[in-house]
N, C-alpha and C positions, 0 to 999 in steps of 0.2 A: 529518625524520630529521637533515640538515643544522645544524639548528639542537642539534640534541642533542648532535651531533658538535661545534659549535662549543663549547657548555657543556662537553663534557666535558674539548675542550681546556681551555678556558681555569682549569679548576680544578682542571685538573694543574698548570699553569704555577703558578697559585698555588700549590699546596701547594710545590712545587719551591722558592720563591721563600721559604716560610713555612720547609721544612726548613733554605733556604742560612744563614736567619738566626738558627736554630737551632744549626745546626755552626760557626758564627760565634763565638759565645758558648760553647761547649762545646769546640772544639778549632779555633781557628782558625791550626794551623800544618796543619790540612790531613792527609791520605795517605790513599790508602785510593784503588779505583778507582769506588767507589759516591760518595765524597766530590769525585772530581773529574767525574761526570759530574754531580752536581748544581752543582756549576759552573759547568761547561761550557754547559749545557742552560740557564743562568737572566745568564750575563753576554752573551749581546747580546741580550736586554731590560733588563738594569741599565745597562749601556755608555754607554747614549745618554741615558737620563736622569741620569745622574752628568754628564755634560758639559752639562749647560742647568742641574745646581743648580748655585747657590757654594757653595762651600765652610763649611761652618759648624765646626769648632772638632774636627773628626776626629767628626764622627758621621755616618753612611751614612745621609742619608734616600730616596736611590735605592728600598729594596724595600717602605717605607712606598709613597712613590709608587708605586711600580709595581703593587702589591698592590690599593691605591682605584682604579687605575685598567682593570687585571683586575673588582673588584665593581660597578664602574658596566655595562661590559662586559655582564658575566652579565644583570643587572638590565634591559638594553635589551634583550636575549635572548628572556628571561622574556615581557617585556612584547609581544613581535610573534607 
């Protein structure tokens, strides 16, 4: 039961990060409560990754790294 909850939580975070990436392409200026929620929910995950990565020509690789790490977490949980 706890593993199912953790898997659900990781999947929800993955979807929020994916939504943030799509929103950054379609609505880079932001606006609205839902967009603010997505940014506030994902920033605590992406900010530490951003600090570890070196700058790379204006491309933010932190969502990709976070999504890959979350995918690894889900795969480990499924094997337990």
